[in-house]
Structures are given as structure tokens and as C-alpha cells.
C-alpha positions in Angstrom: 0.0 0.0 0.0 1.1 3.6 -0.7 2.2 4.8 2.7 3.3 1.4 4.0 5.7 1.3 1.0 6.9 4.8 1.7 7.9 3.7 5.2 10.5 1.4 3.7 12.2 4.4 2.1 12.1 6.3 5.4 14.2 3.6 7.0 16.9 3.9 4.3 16.8 7.6 3.4 16.1 10.7 5.5 14.2 12.9 5.1 11.6 10.7 3.4 7.9 10.7 2.6 6.0 9.9 5.8 4.3 6.5 6.2 3.4 4.0 8.9 6.2 1.7 10.0 6.4 -1.9 8.9 6.7 -4.7 11.4 10.5 -4.9 11.7 12.9 -7.4 13.1 14.0 -6.7 16.7 17.2 -4.7 17.0 20.0 -4.9 19.6 18.8 -1.9 21.7 18.0 -2.9 25.3 15.2 -1.7 27.5 17.9 0.1 29.5 19.3 1.9 26.5 15.8 2.8 25.3 14.5 4.1 28.6 13.4 7.7 29.1 16.5 9.6 30.3 16.9 11.0 33.8 16.1 14.6 32.7 12.5 13.4 32.2 11.1 12.8 35.7 7.9 11.0 36.5 4.8 13.2 36.0 2.8 14.2 39.0 -1.0 13.9 38.8 -2.3 17.3 37.8 -5.5 18.5 36.1 -5.2 18.7 32.3 -5.3 22.3 31.0 -8.2 23.5 29.0 -7.6 23.9 25.3 -6.8 27.4 24.2 -9.4 29.3 22.2 -8.7 30.4 18.6 -6.5 28.9 16.0 -3.3 30.8 16.7 -3.6 30.3 20.5 -4.2 26.6 19.9 -1.0 26.3 17.8 1.2 28.2 20.2 3.4 25.6 21.9 1.5 22.7 20.5 3.2 19.3 20.8 4.9 17.5 17.9 7.1 14.5 17.4 9.2 12.8 14.8 10.6 9.2 14.6 14.0 9.0 12.9 15.8 5.8 11.9 19.3 5.2 13.4 21.4 3.1 11.0 24.4 0.9 11.6 27.6 1.0 9.6 26.1 -1.3 7.0 23.0 0.8 6.5 20.7 -1.4 8.4 18.2 -0.2 11.0 19.9 -0.3 14.4 17.4 1.6 16.5 15.0 4.6 16.3 15.2 8.1 17.8 12.2 10.0 19.0 12.5 13.8 18.6 9.9 15.8 20.6 9.2 19.5 20.8 6.6 22.3 20.7 5.5 24.5 17.9 7.5 27.8 17.7 9.9 26.6 20.4 13.5 25.5 19.8 13.9 23.4 22.9 13.6 19.9 21.4 14.6 16.7 23.2 15.4 13.2 22.0 14.7 9.7 23.3 16.5 6.6 22.1 14.1 3.7 21.2 14.6 0.1 20.1 13.9 -0.9 16.5 10.4 -2.1 17.3 9.0 1.1 18.7 6.3 3.6 17.8 4.7 6.9 18.9 1.2 8.2 18.5 -0.7 11.4 19.2 -0.1 14.1 20.2 -3.3 14.7 22.2 -3.7 17.2 25.0 0.1 17.9 24.8 0.9 14.3 25.4 2.6 11.7 23.2 2.1 7.9 23.6 5.4 6.0 23.2 5.7 2.3 22.8 9.1 0.5 23.0 9.9 -3.2 22.7 13.4 -4.7 23.3 12.6 -8.2 22.2 11.7 -9.3 25.7 9.4 -6.7 27.2 7.1 -4.0 25.9 6.8 -0.6 27.6 4.1 2.1 27.2 4.9 5.6 28.3 3.0 8.9 28.2 5.2 11.9 27.6 4.0 15.3 28.7 5.8 17.5 26.2 5.2 20.8 28.0 6.3 19.5 31.4 9.0 17.3 30.1 8.0 14.4 32.2 6.9 10.8 31.6 4.5 8.3 33.1 5.0 4.5 32.7 1.6 3.1 31.8 2.6 -0.5 31.3 5.7 -2.7 31.3 5.4 -6.5 30.6 6.4 -9.5 28.6 3.5 -9.2 26.1 4.2 -7.6 22.7 2.3 -4.4 22.2 2.8 -3.5 18.5 0.7 -0.3 18.2 -1.4 1.9 20.6 -3.3 5.1 20.5 -5.1 7.3 23.0 -8.8 6.9 23.6 -10.6 10.0 22.4 -11.6 10.7 26.0 -8.0 11.0 26.9 -8.5 8.6 29.9 -7.6 5.4 28.1 -5.5 3.6 25.5 -6.4 1.0 22.9 -3.6 -1.3 21.8 -2.8 -4.0 19.3 -1.1 -7.1 20.8 0.9 -9.8 19.0 2.2 -13.2 20.2 5.9 -12.7 20.9 7.1 -16.0 19.5 4.7 -16.5 16.5 3.8 -12.8 15.8 0.2 -14.0 15.6 -2.5 -11.4 16.1 -4.0 -11.4 19.6 -6.6 -8.7 19.0 -7.2 -5.1 20.1 -7.3 -4.3 23.8 -8.6 -1.4 25.8 -6.7 -0.1 28.8 -7.9 2.5 31.3 -5.4 4.9 32.8 -6.9 4.3 36.3 -5.2 0.9 36.5 -8.3 -1.2 35.6 -7.3 -4.6 34.0 -7.2 -4.3 30.2 -9.9 -6.1 28.2 -10.1 -7.3 24.6 -12.5 -5.3 22.5 -11.7 -6.8 19.1 -10.9 -10.4 18.2 -7.7 -11.3 16.2 -8.0 -10.9 12.5 -8.7 -14.2 10.8 -6.4 -15.3 7.9 -7.3 -13.6 4.7 -6.1 -14.8 1.4 -6.6 -11.5 -0.4 -4.3 -9.4 1.8 -2.0 -12.3 2.8 0.5 -11.8 5.6 -0.2 -8.6 7.6 2.8 -6.3 7.7 1.3 -3.3 9.4 -1.9 -2.6 11.5 -3.0 1.0 12.2 -5.5 2.2 14.8 -7.5 5.4 14.2 -10.8 7.0 15.3 -13.8 8.3 13.5 -14.1 12.1 13.5 -16.8 11.8 16.2 -14.7 9.5 18.4 -17.3 6.8 18.6 -15.8 4.2 16.3 -12.4 2.6 16.2 -10.9 1.8 12.7 -8.4 -1.0 12.6 -6.6 -1.1 9.2 -4.5 -4.2 8.5 -2.3 -4.2 5.4 -0.4 -6.9 3.6 2.2 -6.4 0.9 -0.2 -4.9 -1.5 -3.8 -4.8 -0.1 -5.6 -3.7 3.1 -8.6 -4.6 5.1 -10.5 -2.4 7.5 -12.6 -3.3 10.6 -14.7 -0.7 12.2 -15.7 -1.2 15.9 -18.7 0.8 17.3 -17.6 1.2 21.0 -21.2 1.7 22.2 -22.8 -1.3 20.6 -19.8 -3.6 20.0 -20.8 -4.0 16.4 -18.0 -4.7 14.0 -18.2 -3.8 10.3 -15.6 -5.2 7.9 -14.5 -3.6 4.6 -12.8 -6.2 2.5 -12.8 -4.7 -0.9 -10.0 -4.4 -3.5 -11.2 -0.9 -4.3 -10.4 0.3 -0.8 -6.9 0.4 0.5 -5.2 2.3 3.4 -7.8 4.3 5.4 -7.4 8.1 5.6 -10.4 8.6 8.0 -14.0 7.8 8.9 -16.8 10.4 8.9 -20.3 9.1 9.8 -20.7 6.2 7.4 -18.1 7.4 4.9 -14.8 5.6 4.9 -12.2 7.7 3.2 -9.2 5.7 1.8 -6.7 5.3 -0.9 -7.6 2.9 -3.7 -5.9 -0.4 -4.2 -2.6 1.0 -5.2 1.0 -0.3 -4.5 2.5 3.3 -4.3 1.7 7.0 -4.4 0.3 8.8 -6.3 -3.0 6.9 -6.0 -6.7 7.5 -6.3 -8.7 8.5 -3.2 -12.2 7.0 -2.7 -15.1 7.2 -0.3 -17.0 4.1 0.6 -20.4 4.1 2.4 -20.0 1.3 4.8 -23.8 0.9 5.0 -24.4 0.4 1.3 -20.9 -0.6 0.1 -21.1 2.1 -2.6 -17.7 3.6 -3.6 -17.3 7.0 -5.2 -14.1 8.7 -6.5 -12.7 11.8 -4.7 -9.5 12.2 -6.6 -7.8 10.4 -9.5 -4.1 10.9 -8.9 -3.3 12.0 -5.4 -0.3 12.1 -3.1 -0.4 12.6 0.7 -3.9 13.4 2.0 -5.5 14.5 5.3 -9.1 14.5 6.5 -10.2 17.6 8.4 -13.4 18.8 10.0 -14.1 22.5 9.1 -17.0 24.8 9.8 -18.3 23.8 6.3 -18.1 20.1 7.2 -15.5 17.3 6.7 -13.2 17.7 3.8 -10.2 16.0 2.3 -7.0 18.0 1.6 -4.8 16.3 -0.9 -1.8 16.7 -3.1 -3.3 16.7 -6.6 -0.8 15.2 -9.1 -3.2 15.8 -11.9 -2.3 19.5 -11.3 1.4 19.0 -10.6 1.0 18.3 -6.9 -0.9 21.4 -6.0 -3.1 21.3 -2.9 -6.8 20.8 -3.4 -9.7 20.7 -0.9 -12.5 18.2 -1.8 -15.9 17.6 -0.2 -16.8 14.0 0.7 -19.2 13.9 -2.3 -16.3 14.5 -4.6 -17.1 18.1 -5.3 -13.9 20.3 -5.5 -14.1 23.1 -3.0 -10.9 25.1 -3.5 -7.2 25.1 -4.3 -4.6 26.0 -1.7 -1.2 27.6 -2.3 1.9 25.6 -1.6 5.5 26.6 -1.8 7.9 24.3 -3.7 9.6 21.8 -1.4 6.8 21.7 1.2 4.5 18.7 1.5 1.3 18.0 3.4 1.8 16.4 6.8 -0.8 13.6 7.0 -2.6 12.4 10.1 -0.3 11.0 12.9 -1.6 7.5 12.5 -0.4 7.6 8.9 3.0 9.0 9.5 6.3 8.8 11.2 5.5 12.2 12.7 2.6 14.0 14.3 1.5 17.5 15.3 -1.5 18.5 17.4 -3.6 20.7 15.2 -6.8 22.5 15.8 -9.8 21.7 13.5 -9.7 23.2 10.1 -5.9 23.6 10.0 -3.3 21.6 8.0 0.5 21.6 8.3 3.1 21.7 5.6 6.7 20.7 6.0 9.8 19.8 4.1 9.6 16.2 3.1 6.2 16.0 4.9 7.9 15.6 8.3 8.7 18.3 11.0 12.2 19.7 10.5 14.8 19.1 13.3 14.5 22.5 14.9 11.3 24.3 14.0 8.5 21.9 13.2 6.5 22.5 10.1 7.4 25.5 8.0 3.8 26.5 7.5 0.3 26.1 9.0 -2.7 26.9 6.8 -6.3 27.6 7.5 -8.3 25.4 5.1 -11.2 27.8 4.8 -9.3 30.6 3.2 -5.7 29.4 2.6 -4.3 31.9 5.2 -0.9 31.0 6.3 0.4 31.2 9.9 4.2 30.7 10.1 5.4 28.9 13.2 7.5 31.9 14.3 4.3 34.1 14.4 2.5 31.7 16.6 4.7 32.1 19.7 3.2 34.2 22.5 
């Protein structure tokens, strides 16, 4: 699939087009070497701050992260490095992680970090503003992917069997210490997608449904769990590839492409009907604006210009883009993430935050107005 394939390039060349990480072989980094350093103390329980009002206020100091590959002398992946910072602030910090590690978020100024050394998995929540960390879990089970619950009070995680790499399902964990419970059964073998290389977890725009996207070498399958009813809908259709987002009953996804650029489609999960949103698109992001949900995409029919499309396929507007800047996709589709207010997209060199100043440009989707990071600082 397009972004899954792009992740392979990210391991070999930096900077690279963002994409979700493959399941990789375990590296030599130990849990000791991959631990949060001493300058990040344990977080003390404190009330979470209220979100700032207004676009610029919401962006000021917003959390961001980037995962960088660390290569050995032969060019192989030795470990990963998590770079963390705040928008408009130069004070970044880095955390060493093992090969089989991940990050997700940010949400509420926090980043969820998973690390596995081949023997134990550790989940930590980093509070970017306070520069502290909370260990949520440490155990022998293999947690391959995890994201925050939309409420901010829980985590959902994908578990694998450590020896066989078999799918053990998706589990829900409360931050109050309640014992985790399985909310989605393991994915049954599927001849169409074959061996699963990557599974991504994301939420519908209303936060009620969990989307579990499992991708093989060339094709993907999506399962949608309604948390309130427990009902699971499965989208197993060659016309639908990696999921971009879910709005009501519209599943927005890339088509069945092995690489970018690729078409973007919308499937109604109730009727199974599929409609085209874009014919030749690059990176894309789903955003909820005052005018409703829209898809912002790199339109390669128009030399990679940015275009905003309604979910019925109607073009809404074009957005300006400087040469060298690319759209930063949703965090669950990337090796980087930024906490953005609704109706705002981010553009960055190579589609990933730069080492010192996270994305070069923020843009209001409604009117194309740009807000450089340097102007956000208060």
C-alpha cells in the first residue's frame, strides 16, 4: 500500500515521505538503553489544562514528534530516535528507542510512546510541556501499536504473540489501572491481503468508532468497531486500500494502489457504494471544518498542488503551496505528528517536521491563510 511502502524508504533515506512503519525485526537496543532519560522525571498527577481558544492560540506551543531511523555501519536499521518539541519553540529533546517502537498522538500535549526490546514492551505517556513521563505498562507481552482513547483517559492497543507474531486482537486499557480487556478479536487469515505487515489504529471524527486497518504487501482490510454497541463492520474490498479517515458512514481511503500517487475513494459502509474523490493524489489528510468534513490532498493531476475536496467528490478550493513543502498527513499515517486545531493543516519539508522548527507553515483550510510557526509564539 502507498504509505506502507513509503515507510521502507524512510528507513533507508532521511528525510523521506512519511508513512506508517512496517513490522520490523528486533534490534540490539536494550530496554535500559531505550529508557526515558533522567532529565524526564515521572509526571505528578495534575488537572489537564483547558484547550486554548482560537487557531493561533491553539497552535502556540502545540506538541509535535518525529521518529528518525538510526542506521548501523552497513546501512541497516539499528534503532530509532524520537524527537519531541513544541511549535515555535527551539527546545527539542530526543529519546532513544529500540527498532520495534512507535509513537502516536499528540493529544492534549501528550505523546504515547511504545518500545519493545525483544523481551518486554513498555508504554509511556510523555507530557511535552512539562518534560515528564508516566509509565503506563511494562510487561512481557508484545504491544505493537497503541493510540489514546478520544476521552484522553484510556488507550487501545494491538497485541501480538511474541514468538509467532500472531494477532492477539485489540485491547482497551484505562489509565486508572483497571485490568485491560479485549475489544476486538484477532484478524482471521485472509487470502486477499496475505501476511499482515502493518496494522494502524485510528478513530472516526466523532470519536465513537475505532478503525483497525490491516495491510499486507499490496492490499488492506479495515474493521470498524462501534464502541457503544460492540458491532464490527468489515471492509474487505479491493477498491479500498489504506484508510485516511471515517466520517459518519463514509470511509475515506486510498484505492488499491501499491504506491503513491494513488486515487482516493469514499465508501459508504452501509451500502458498500464507492465514489471517487481524486484520481491521482499524493499525501492526504481528513479535516473537519465549519463547512463540514473535507479531504485536503496533493493533486498530481495538477502538478502536486493542494486541493480541498468535499466528501461527495465536489472540488471546494485550491490552496497555495511553496515548492519543497509537502502536506503532513494524520499522525496514525506518518512517522511524525502535530497536534492541530480543527480546520488547519500543516506543511513541512519532506512532509515531516524539521529538526528545529516543526512545520514551516500552518494553513487555514477555509481561506488558505498561512500562519508561520514563528508568528505563533506568545
